[in-house]
Short mmCIF file of the C-alpha atoms (twelve columns), coordinates in Angstrom:
data_MODEL
# 
_entry.id   MODEL 
# 
loop_
_atom_site.group_PDB 
_atom_site.id 
_atom_site.type_symbol 
_atom_site.label_atom_id 
_atom_site.label_alt_id 
_atom_site.label_comp_id 
_atom_site.label_asym_id 
_atom_site.label_seq_id 
_atom_site.Cartn_x 
_atom_site.Cartn_y 
_atom_site.Cartn_z 
_atom_site.pdbx_PDB_model_num 
ATOM 1  C CA . UNK A 1  0.000   0.000  0.000   1 
ATOM 2  C CA . UNK A 2  1.096   3.512  -0.833  1 
ATOM 3  C CA . UNK A 3  0.233   6.355  1.540   1 
ATOM 4  C CA . UNK A 4  -1.163  9.343  -0.328  1 
ATOM 5  C CA . UNK A 5  -1.262  12.782 1.274   1 
ATOM 6  C CA . UNK A 6  -3.813  15.064 -0.369  1 
ATOM 7  C CA . UNK A 7  -3.739  18.848 -0.128  1 
ATOM 8  C CA . UNK A 8  -5.986  21.804 -0.962  1 
ATOM 9  C CA . UNK A 9  -8.886  21.045 -3.324  1 
ATOM 10 C CA . UNK A 10 -7.984  17.353 -3.619  1 
ATOM 11 C CA . UNK A 11 -8.372  16.906 0.141   1 
ATOM 12 C CA . UNK A 12 -11.692 18.756 -0.017  1 
ATOM 13 C CA . UNK A 13 -13.014 16.536 -2.805  1 
ATOM 14 C CA . UNK A 14 -11.842 13.320 -1.113  1 
ATOM 15 C CA . UNK A 15 -12.898 14.601 2.325   1 
ATOM 16 C CA . UNK A 16 -9.642  13.097 3.570   1 
ATOM 17 C CA . UNK A 17 -6.088  14.301 3.909   1 
ATOM 18 C CA . UNK A 18 -4.558  10.839 3.683   1 
ATOM 19 C CA . UNK A 19 -5.575  7.641  1.936   1 
ATOM 20 C CA . UNK A 20 -3.885  4.335  1.197   1 
ATOM 21 C CA . UNK A 21 -3.992  2.840  -2.281  1 
ATOM 22 C CA . UNK A 22 -2.448  -0.215 -3.917  1 
ATOM 23 C CA . UNK A 23 -0.477  0.937  -6.986  1 
ATOM 24 C CA . UNK A 24 2.810   0.080  -8.703  1 
ATOM 25 C CA . UNK A 25 3.353   3.335  -10.662 1 
ATOM 26 C CA . UNK A 26 2.447   7.003  -10.278 1 
ATOM 27 C CA . UNK A 27 0.194   6.710  -13.326 1 
ATOM 28 C CA . UNK A 28 -1.697  3.749  -11.872 1 
ATOM 29 C CA . UNK A 29 -2.081  5.600  -8.582  1 
ATOM 30 C CA . UNK A 30 -3.628  8.622  -10.279 1 
ATOM 31 C CA . UNK A 31 -6.004  6.422  -12.249 1 
ATOM 32 C CA . UNK A 32 -7.149  4.611  -9.116  1 
ATOM 33 C CA . UNK A 33 -7.627  7.869  -7.201  1 
ATOM 34 C CA . UNK A 34 -9.703  9.221  -10.087 1 
ATOM 35 C CA . UNK A 35 -11.850 6.081  -10.074 1 
ATOM 36 C CA . UNK A 36 -12.394 6.328  -6.323  1 
ATOM 37 C CA . UNK A 37 -13.083 10.070 -6.101  1 
ATOM 38 C CA . UNK A 38 -14.685 10.767 -9.473  1 
ATOM 39 C CA . UNK A 39 -14.641 13.252 -12.307 1 
ATOM 40 C CA . UNK A 40 -14.135 16.366 -10.176 1 
ATOM 41 C CA . UNK A 41 -10.978 14.821 -8.699  1 
ATOM 42 C CA . UNK A 42 -9.711  13.863 -12.180 1 
ATOM 43 C CA . UNK A 43 -10.262 17.416 -13.466 1 
ATOM 44 C CA . UNK A 44 -8.259  18.826 -10.568 1 
ATOM 45 C CA . UNK A 45 -5.406  16.461 -11.402 1 
ATOM 46 C CA . UNK A 46 -5.500  17.465 -15.060 1 
ATOM 47 C CA . UNK A 47 -5.312  21.120 -14.036 1 
ATOM 48 C CA . UNK A 48 -1.725  20.561 -12.965 1 
ATOM 49 C CA . UNK A 49 -0.505  19.223 -9.657  1 
ATOM 50 C CA . UNK A 50 2.850   18.610 -8.015  1 
ATOM 51 C CA . UNK A 51 3.550   14.959 -7.174  1 
ATOM 52 C CA . UNK A 52 6.220   13.974 -4.695  1 
ATOM 53 C CA . UNK A 53 7.263   10.392 -4.005  1 
ATOM 54 C CA . UNK A 54 9.052   10.198 -0.677  1 
ATOM 55 C CA . UNK A 55 9.745   13.922 -0.969  1 
ATOM 56 C CA . UNK A 56 11.125  13.865 -4.529  1 
ATOM 57 C CA . UNK A 57 9.216   15.435 -7.423  1 
ATOM 58 C CA . UNK A 58 8.352   12.756 -9.997  1 
ATOM 59 C CA . UNK A 59 9.662   15.138 -12.678 1 
ATOM 60 C CA . UNK A 60 13.125  14.272 -11.308 1 
ATOM 61 C CA . UNK A 61 12.363  10.550 -11.323 1 
ATOM 62 C CA . UNK A 62 10.527  8.696  -14.128 1 
ATOM 63 C CA . UNK A 63 7.514   11.006 -14.355 1 
ATOM 64 C CA . UNK A 64 4.218   9.123  -14.377 1 
ATOM 65 C CA . UNK A 65 6.195   5.892  -14.887 1 
ATOM 66 C CA . UNK A 66 7.837   6.317  -11.483 1 
ATOM 67 C CA . UNK A 67 7.594   2.966  -9.703  1 
ATOM 68 C CA . UNK A 68 5.892   2.799  -6.312  1 
ATOM 69 C CA . UNK A 69 6.375   0.210  -3.598  1 
ATOM 70 C CA . UNK A 70 4.733   -0.652 -0.305  1 
ATOM 71 C CA . UNK A 71 5.406   2.008  2.285   1 
ATOM 72 C CA . UNK A 72 6.073   4.855  -0.157  1 
ATOM 73 C CA . UNK A 73 4.479   8.205  0.621   1 
ATOM 74 C CA . UNK A 74 3.077   10.259 -2.232  1 
ATOM 75 C CA . UNK A 75 2.116   13.902 -1.705  1 
ATOM 76 C CA . UNK A 76 -0.142  15.605 -4.258  1 
ATOM 77 C CA . UNK A 77 -0.783  19.341 -4.160  1 
ATOM 78 C CA . UNK A 78 -1.456  22.243 -6.497  1 
ATOM 79 C CA . UNK A 79 1.394   24.368 -7.778  1 
ATOM 80 C CA . UNK A 80 2.133   27.346 -5.590  1 
ATOM 81 C CA . UNK A 81 0.994   30.553 -7.192  1 
ATOM 82 C CA . UNK A 82 1.491   34.065 -6.162  1 
ATOM 83 C CA . UNK A 83 2.385   37.469 -7.237  1 
# 
């Protein structure tokens, strides 16, 4: 199981800040989360989110092909805006 920490609108949609999901890649994890939490959740993901696996941005790993293993922690949150 992978621990998933949800932030901002994703946590609001899921009504949870942390969930556990069985997944072997970042892509599979996102697909399963979208199936569980529905179209609104999927649209938020498509709007652009930051994904960290054990504190490392998946952009610096294998992107959506980043492998996941039991005990990993994935954090998903919107990009920080400002100005």
